[in-house]
PAPA-628069 format. One record per residue (C-alpha): chain; x, y, z. Coordinates in Angstrom, 3 decimals. Example, Ala and Ser with C-alpha at 12.3 -4.5 7.8 and 13.67 -1.06 7.14 Angstrom:
BEGIN
<kette:A | u:12.300 | v:-4.500 | w:7.800>;
<kette:A | u:13.670 | v:-1.060 | w:7.140>;
***
This chain:
BEGIN
<kette:A | u:-22.106 | v:20.009 | w:-9.844>;
<kette:A | u:-21.740 | v:20.637 | w:-13.566>;
<kette:A | u:-20.617 | v:24.237 | w:-12.921>;
<kette:A | u:-18.210 | v:23.038 | w:-10.229>;
<kette:A | u:-16.794 | v:20.457 | w:-12.615>;
<kette:A | u:-16.259 | v:23.063 | w:-15.351>;
<kette:A | u:-14.540 | v:25.478 | w:-12.938>;
<kette:A | u:-12.345 | v:22.755 | w:-11.429>;
<kette:A | u:-11.371 | v:21.410 | w:-14.848>;
<kette:A | u:-10.286 | v:24.903 | w:-15.877>;
<kette:A | u:-8.248 | v:25.327 | w:-12.686>;
<kette:A | u:-6.667 | v:21.908 | w:-13.033>;
<kette:A | u:-5.857 | v:22.424 | w:-16.727>;
<kette:A | u:-4.065 | v:25.691 | w:-15.841>;
<kette:A | u:-1.868 | v:23.950 | w:-13.273>;
<kette:A | u:-1.636 | v:20.158 | w:-13.547>;
<kette:A | u:0.352 | v:19.993 | w:-10.289>;
<kette:A | u:-2.483 | v:21.595 | w:-8.272>;
<kette:A | u:-3.391 | v:18.640 | w:-6.065>;
<kette:A | u:-6.196 | v:20.535 | w:-4.355>;
<kette:A | u:-7.995 | v:21.258 | w:-7.653>;
<kette:A | u:-7.363 | v:17.673 | w:-8.734>;
<kette:A | u:-8.854 | v:16.280 | w:-5.511>;
<kette:A | u:-11.931 | v:18.475 | w:-5.719>;
<kette:A | u:-12.413 | v:17.587 | w:-9.392>;
<kette:A | u:-12.161 | v:13.891 | w:-8.529>;
<kette:A | u:-14.738 | v:14.282 | w:-5.731>;
<kette:A | u:-17.046 | v:16.217 | w:-8.048>;
<kette:A | u:-16.824 | v:13.557 | w:-10.770>;
<kette:A | u:-17.562 | v:10.944 | w:-8.130>;
<kette:A | u:-20.577 | v:12.886 | w:-6.868>;
<kette:A | u:-21.817 | v:13.170 | w:-10.453>;
<kette:A | u:-21.311 | v:9.399 | w:-10.794>;
<kette:A | u:-19.095 | v:9.955 | w:-13.838>;
<kette:A | u:-16.954 | v:6.939 | w:-13.086>;
<kette:A | u:-15.492 | v:6.577 | w:-16.568>;
<kette:A | u:-14.333 | v:10.199 | w:-16.559>;
<kette:A | u:-12.994 | v:9.767 | w:-13.027>;
<kette:A | u:-11.004 | v:6.706 | w:-14.081>;
<kette:A | u:-9.645 | v:8.587 | w:-17.094>;
<kette:A | u:-8.686 | v:11.537 | w:-14.869>;
<kette:A | u:-6.664 | v:9.310 | w:-12.538>;
<kette:A | u:-5.041 | v:7.360 | w:-15.378>;
<kette:A | u:-4.002 | v:10.614 | w:-17.045>;
<kette:A | u:-2.631 | v:11.954 | w:-13.746>;
<kette:A | u:-0.607 | v:8.743 | w:-13.172>;
<kette:A | u:0.808 | v:8.990 | w:-16.688>;
<kette:A | u:1.679 | v:12.672 | w:-16.274>;
<kette:A | u:3.385 | v:12.009 | w:-12.941>;
<kette:A | u:5.553 | v:9.289 | w:-14.466>;
<kette:A | u:6.427 | v:11.394 | w:-17.527>;
<kette:A | u:7.056 | v:14.665 | w:-15.658>;
<kette:A | u:10.741 | v:13.881 | w:-15.163>;
<kette:A | u:10.547 | v:14.717 | w:-11.466>;
<kette:A | u:12.972 | v:12.024 | w:-10.355>;
<kette:A | u:12.318 | v:8.669 | w:-8.751>;
<kette:A | u:11.376 | v:9.750 | w:-5.231>;
<kette:A | u:9.309 | v:12.762 | w:-6.319>;
<kette:A | u:7.437 | v:10.670 | w:-8.886>;
<kette:A | u:6.705 | v:7.995 | w:-6.302>;
<kette:A | u:5.486 | v:10.606 | w:-3.806>;
<kette:A | u:3.210 | v:12.160 | w:-6.439>;
<kette:A | u:1.754 | v:8.783 | w:-7.501>;
<kette:A | u:1.191 | v:7.751 | w:-3.875>;
<kette:A | u:-0.592 | v:11.064 | w:-3.256>;
<kette:A | u:-2.812 | v:10.412 | w:-6.255>;
<kette:A | u:-3.579 | v:6.921 | w:-4.973>;
<kette:A | u:-4.491 | v:8.364 | w:-1.544>;
<kette:A | u:-6.979 | v:10.653 | w:-3.242>;
<kette:A | u:-8.290 | v:7.777 | w:-5.302>;
<kette:A | u:-8.850 | v:5.749 | w:-2.111>;
<kette:A | u:-10.903 | v:8.565 | w:-0.587>;
<kette:A | u:-12.964 | v:8.868 | w:-3.762>;
<kette:A | u:-13.515 | v:5.121 | w:-4.078>;
<kette:A | u:-14.464 | v:4.923 | w:-0.400>;
<kette:A | u:-17.048 | v:7.668 | w:-0.879>;
<kette:A | u:-18.467 | v:5.730 | w:-3.830>;
<kette:A | u:-18.607 | v:2.502 | w:-1.806>;
<kette:A | u:-16.039 | v:0.792 | w:-4.043>;
<kette:A | u:-14.130 | v:-0.730 | w:-1.145>;
<kette:A | u:-12.499 | v:-3.561 | w:-3.080>;
<kette:A | u:-11.017 | v:-1.087 | w:-5.557>;
<kette:A | u:-9.836 | v:1.051 | w:-2.622>;
<kette:A | u:-8.045 | v:-1.974 | w:-1.104>;
<kette:A | u:-6.365 | v:-2.509 | w:-4.472>;
<kette:A | u:-5.083 | v:1.081 | w:-4.314>;
<kette:A | u:-3.784 | v:0.446 | w:-0.789>;
<kette:A | u:-1.914 | v:-2.561 | w:-2.213>;
<kette:A | u:-0.364 | v:-0.382 | w:-4.907>;
<kette:A | u:0.792 | v:2.079 | w:-2.249>;
<kette:A | u:2.330 | v:-0.723 | w:-0.178>;
<kette:A | u:4.056 | v:-2.020 | w:-3.291>;
<kette:A | u:5.582 | v:1.444 | w:-3.794>;
<kette:A | u:6.513 | v:1.856 | w:-0.116>;
<kette:A | u:6.940 | v:-1.655 | w:1.348>;
<kette:A | u:8.987 | v:-0.418 | w:4.335>;
<kette:A | u:6.326 | v:2.096 | w:5.437>;
<kette:A | u:4.680 | v:0.524 | w:8.497>;
<kette:A | u:2.085 | v:3.289 | w:8.782>;
<kette:A | u:0.856 | v:2.735 | w:5.220>;
<kette:A | u:0.627 | v:-1.005 | w:5.838>;
<kette:A | u:-1.263 | v:-0.458 | w:9.097>;
<kette:A | u:-3.707 | v:1.875 | w:7.316>;
<kette:A | u:-4.271 | v:-0.740 | w:4.601>;
<kette:A | u:-4.874 | v:-3.496 | w:7.162>;
<kette:A | u:-7.295 | v:-1.306 | w:9.128>;
<kette:A | u:-9.170 | v:-0.365 | w:5.963>;
<kette:A | u:-9.369 | v:-3.963 | w:4.734>;
<kette:A | u:-10.573 | v:-5.194 | w:8.131>;
<kette:A | u:-13.169 | v:-2.425 | w:8.353>;
<kette:A | u:-14.652 | v:-3.492 | w:5.020>;
<kette:A | u:-14.261 | v:-7.276 | w:5.455>;
<kette:A | u:-11.631 | v:-7.446 | w:2.712>;
<kette:A | u:-8.642 | v:-8.602 | w:4.748>;
<kette:A | u:-8.614 | v:-11.918 | w:2.846>;
<kette:A | u:-8.009 | v:-9.958 | w:-0.369>;
<kette:A | u:-5.024 | v:-8.172 | w:1.152>;
<kette:A | u:-3.574 | v:-11.312 | w:2.769>;
<kette:A | u:-4.160 | v:-13.397 | w:-0.367>;
<kette:A | u:-2.385 | v:-10.876 | w:-2.557>;
<kette:A | u:0.737 | v:-10.854 | w:-0.400>;
<kette:A | u:0.713 | v:-14.616 | w:0.120>;
<kette:A | u:0.758 | v:-15.034 | w:-3.638>;
<kette:A | u:3.383 | v:-12.315 | w:-4.134>;
<kette:A | u:5.579 | v:-13.751 | w:-1.384>;
<kette:A | u:5.548 | v:-17.167 | w:-3.068>;
<kette:A | u:6.055 | v:-15.855 | w:-6.605>;
<kette:A | u:8.775 | v:-13.363 | w:-5.655>;
<kette:A | u:10.376 | v:-15.480 | w:-2.981>;
<kette:A | u:13.805 | v:-13.859 | w:-3.438>;
<kette:A | u:12.546 | v:-10.331 | w:-2.681>;
<kette:A | u:12.593 | v:-10.173 | w:1.108>;
<kette:A | u:10.287 | v:-7.131 | w:1.166>;
<kette:A | u:7.208 | v:-9.207 | w:0.393>;
<kette:A | u:7.996 | v:-11.687 | w:3.176>;
<kette:A | u:8.382 | v:-8.746 | w:5.554>;
<kette:A | u:5.057 | v:-7.223 | w:4.463>;
<kette:A | u:3.278 | v:-10.563 | w:4.811>;
<kette:A | u:5.036 | v:-11.186 | w:8.139>;
<kette:A | u:3.790 | v:-7.839 | w:9.444>;
<kette:A | u:0.260 | v:-8.623 | w:8.302>;
<kette:A | u:0.395 | v:-12.036 | w:9.978>;
<kette:A | u:1.823 | v:-10.505 | w:13.159>;
<kette:A | u:-0.895 | v:-7.863 | w:13.262>;
<kette:A | u:-3.541 | v:-10.552 | w:12.786>;
<kette:A | u:-2.091 | v:-12.720 | w:15.569>;
<kette:A | u:-0.584 | v:-15.412 | w:13.335>;
<kette:A | u:2.828 | v:-15.455 | w:15.024>;
<kette:A | u:3.862 | v:-18.783 | w:13.500>;
<kette:A | u:3.126 | v:-17.491 | w:9.991>;
<kette:A | u:4.897 | v:-14.205 | w:10.738>;
<kette:A | u:8.021 | v:-15.933 | w:12.033>;
<kette:A | u:8.113 | v:-18.211 | w:8.976>;
<kette:A | u:7.962 | v:-15.186 | w:6.656>;
<kette:A | u:10.753 | v:-13.469 | w:8.581>;
<kette:A | u:12.803 | v:-16.668 | w:8.499>;
<kette:A | u:12.582 | v:-16.639 | w:4.687>;
<kette:A | u:13.399 | v:-12.908 | w:4.623>;
<kette:A | u:16.523 | v:-13.561 | w:6.729>;
<kette:A | u:17.605 | v:-16.267 | w:4.296>;
<kette:A | u:17.196 | v:-13.804 | w:1.407>;
<kette:A | u:18.898 | v:-10.863 | w:3.153>;
<kette:A | u:21.159 | v:-12.306 | w:5.872>;
<kette:A | u:23.090 | v:-9.034 | w:6.268>;
<kette:A | u:20.075 | v:-7.107 | w:7.657>;
<kette:A | u:20.177 | v:-7.334 | w:11.471>;
<kette:A | u:16.683 | v:-5.821 | w:11.878>;
<kette:A | u:15.175 | v:-8.867 | w:10.175>;
<kette:A | u:16.971 | v:-11.218 | w:12.587>;
<kette:A | u:15.937 | v:-9.157 | w:15.584>;
<kette:A | u:12.281 | v:-9.151 | w:14.494>;
<kette:A | u:12.420 | v:-12.903 | w:13.888>;
<kette:A | u:13.932 | v:-13.446 | w:17.336>;
<kette:A | u:11.214 | v:-11.275 | w:18.901>;
<kette:A | u:8.483 | v:-13.245 | w:17.148>;
<kette:A | u:10.021 | v:-16.535 | w:18.279>;
<kette:A | u:10.275 | v:-15.284 | w:21.862>;
<kette:A | u:6.618 | v:-14.238 | w:21.803>;
<kette:A | u:5.815 | v:-17.831 | w:20.846>;
<kette:A | u:7.971 | v:-19.043 | w:23.760>;
<kette:A | u:10.443 | v:-20.619 | w:21.314>;
<kette:A | u:13.358 | v:-19.262 | w:23.310>;
<kette:A | u:16.092 | v:-21.603 | w:22.058>;
<kette:A | u:15.353 | v:-20.638 | w:18.441>;
<kette:A | u:15.212 | v:-16.943 | w:19.398>;
<kette:A | u:18.615 | v:-17.161 | w:21.120>;
<kette:A | u:20.080 | v:-19.011 | w:18.149>;
<kette:A | u:18.748 | v:-16.350 | w:15.789>;
<kette:A | u:20.263 | v:-13.581 | w:17.890>;
<kette:A | u:23.622 | v:-15.365 | w:18.036>;
<kette:A | u:23.695 | v:-15.564 | w:14.249>;
***
């Protein structure tokens, strides 16, 4: 492992954008149980990505890719709570990405950490009640977990915050219809 680490560090230092060398170096540090060095490696990579001047979307894509790798490493090390926290950071970067949210929910459920995920977004939804994205994320989580009343309430708040977005109204109407609250669903669609 020590030889692998030395070789991978040399490769990564030659080309800091080599995600394959970075991923293998991260796995090697994890296997060596060098958690402090692993943390430093990721922090340095996050800093470099933000300072690289790539542009907003490219920087976000690079940071999300790093977080994906970090999740795999943390999962291998059995640090599931930290991995859920990285899923949260990805969702915060890409709140409209349903696939990322579904992956986070699946991961949290698999490791009995769904309360951590739900609690985070319940708190964020209350504290940032004017940013409709957090109500939508929490609404999707509630919907996926079968809490249709909670999901429809979150979408109702999102519609109040962003009344010009028809998709929010349609989703709210669908949730209401699934609860057999047809009059409210029809009213929502008419609006």
